[in-house]
N, C-alpha and C positions, 0 to 999 in steps of 0.2 A: 477332736481327737488330736493328741500331741503329734507333731511332725516326726516321722521316722527317718527323714532324710536331711533335715536341716531347716534353718529359718526361711530360706528362699529356695524352693525346689519343687519338683513335680514328679509324679509317677502314675502309672496306669494299671488298673486291675481289670482283667477280662474273665468272664465265666459264661456258661450256658445255663439258661433257666427257663421256667414256664413263661408263655407269652400268649395273649389272646389276640387272634386275628379277627377284627370286627369290621362290619359294614353298618352304616347308618342310613336312615331314610326319614324324611319329614313329609307329612301329608296333612291336608285340611279336610275335615269331614263335617257334614251337617246332619243332625239327627232331628227327626220330627216325631213327636209323641203327643197325642191328644189328652193324656191323663197324667203321666208321670212328670213332675216338675224337676226331675234329675236331682233329687236330694241325695241319692246314693249312686256314686259313679266310680268305676275303677281308675283312680288317679295313676296308680302304678300297677303293672302286672309283669311278673318275671317268672321264667320257667327254665330250669336246668334239666336237660334230657341227656342221659347217657345209656341208650338202649344196648341190648346185647349186640356185640360186634358181629359183622358178617364174615362168614367163612370164605377163604380163598376159593374161587371157582364159582361162587354164586353171582348171578348177573344182577347185582344191586349197585346203586349209585355209590361211588367212592369206596369200592370194596377194599382198596389197599390202604385206606386212611380211616381214622375214627369218624363215627357218625354222631358223636356227642356235640351238643350245641347249647348255648345259652341265648334265649330270646327274651326281650323285654320291651315294654313301651311305657311312656309317660304321656299324660294328657294335660294340655294347657287350655283353659277356657278362653274363648275369644269373644263371644257375644251370645246373648239369649234374647229372644223376642217372644212376648206373650200377646196373644190376640184372643178375643172372645167372639163366639159366633154360635148361634143355635144352642145356647146353654152349655157349650163345651169350650174349655180353655185349651187353645192350641199352643204348644210349646215348640220352638225351634231353637236348637242349640248348635253353635258352631265351635268346634274344638280343633286344636292342633295336636296331632299324634306324632311323637318322636320315637322312632323304633331303632332297635339295635340287635344285630345277630352276630354272635361271636363263636368261633371255633377254637378249641384248645390246641395250642402249638408250642413251639420252643423258639428261642431267639438267643443271639449272642449279645451279651451286655458288656458295655465298655464304661468303666468308671474312671474319670480323669481327676486326680487330686492335685491341686496347686496350692502352694504355701507362699504367701508374701508377708514378710515380717512376722512369720509364725502364725498368720491368720489363714485358716483353711477355706478354700473354695472347692466345690465338687460339681462336676458335670457328668450326667448319666445319659447314655444313648443306647438304643437297642436296635439290632438288625435282625428281622425275622428270618428264620431258617426254613421251617416247614411246619405244617400241622402234624399232629401226632398220628402214628401209624394205627392200623387196625389191630386191636389188642386181643382178638380172638385167635388162640393158637391154631395153626393150620393142620395139626395132627388129629388123628381119630380119637385119641385119648385126652385131648385138650391139654397137652403138655408142651413145654418149650424144651426142645432137645438141645443139650449142651454136650458136644462131643467130648469124650474122655471123662465125663463126670462119673465117678465110681459109685456103686451102691453104698448105702450107709454102713454096711458091715465091713466094707473095704476102705472106709474113709481114711484119708491121709496117705494112701499108698501111691498116689500119683496126681499130678495137677490136671485140672479141668482145662479143656481147650475151648475157650469162649470164642465163638465165631461172631461175625458181624450181625447176623440175624438175631442171635440170642442177646447180644449186648444192646441192640436197638430196642428189642422188646422190653427188657428190664429198665432201660433208660426212660422210655415213654410211659411205662407202667408207673414209675415213680412220679413222673410229671402229672399223670392223670390222678394219682392219689392226692396231690396238692389241689388240683382243680376241683375234685369232688368235695374236699373239705371246705373250700372257700365258696364255691358257687352255690352249694345247696342252701347256704344262709341267705342268698339273694332270691331264692324261689319263694313266691308268695304274692300278696296283693295288698293294696291300700284302697279302702273305700272312702270317698270324700263327699262333702256337701258343697254345692255351689253357693257362693255368697256374693253380695254386692255391697261394697263399702263396709265390710265387716259384719253384715247381717245376712241371715238366710233370705233367699229369694221368696217373693210373695206372688205366686202365680195368679192370685185373684186380682192383682193390680196390673192391667194391661200396660205395655210399654216395652221399650228396648233398653237392655242393660249391657253396658260395655266395660265398666270397671269391675270385672269379675275376679274373684280369688277363691281359693279353696280355704274354708274356715279351718283354723288351726289351734283351738284351745287344747291344752295338754293336761290330761288327768288320767294317768295310767292305771289299769287294773288288769289282772291276769285271771282268766276264767276258762277252763276247759280247753286250753291250747290256743285261745284267741286273745290277742292283746288289743284292748280297746283304748283309744286315745280320745277322751272326752266325748265319746259317742259319735265322733266325726270320721275317724279312720279305724280300720282294723287290719292287723297283720296276722296272717295265718302262720302259726309256728309249726314248721314241718319237722 
C-alpha cells in the first residue's frame, strides 16, 4: 500500500471487531477394541452451537451473555499395538486429542503501520473486551426498544433516542452474524484411516507400530452432501 504520510513515517489505526475467546486442552487417550483395526476414525470433529438465547430472569448459566460456542478436536496417532490370542486380534491405539473451546466476543484491534524508505511494515495486536451479550430481547414481544423511535407512518418526524442497551444489542447482533457466517463452515468431521509408513495397518500381523500417519490420497468427489477424499476422509457439508 502506498504511504499516505511520506517515505519515512508511521501511523496507527484502531477499531473494534469480532474476536474468539478460546481455551485449549491436550490429553492422551488409549482405546482397546478386539475387532476394529481403527480404519475409520474421526481425525477432526467441529461443532458450532448457537442455541436460543436465555431470557433475563431465567436461572441459567451466563444468562447475561451469549451461550454460543465452537468446540472442536483433532486426533494425532501415537502408537498401535496388535496382539493375537484365542483367535482374536486385540488392538490397542494410543491417540493425542487436542481440544479447543471458543466463545464469540469482541476486541479492540490496533494496526501499526511503519514506512522506512517507502517500505511498509505492519503490526497487528488485539485486546479482548468482552464476550457477546445475550441476544434474546428481554421484552415480552421479543423486540428491542429504542426510545423515541416513531411508527413507520410517522417516519422522519423526529430522531430516535438510541440508548446504551439498544446500541449494545445491535452491535453484538452484527458481530454474531459474522460468527455464524464463518463458524458454520467449520462444523463437520473428517474420517481417516490409520497408516504406517504410507500403508494401511495390517491387524493380522502382530507387532507395535509407532511411525503412524493419517493416509492422505486426494481424489475428490461430491455425492449427496458428502465430500469424499480418496475414500480416506469425509467432510459433511452442512
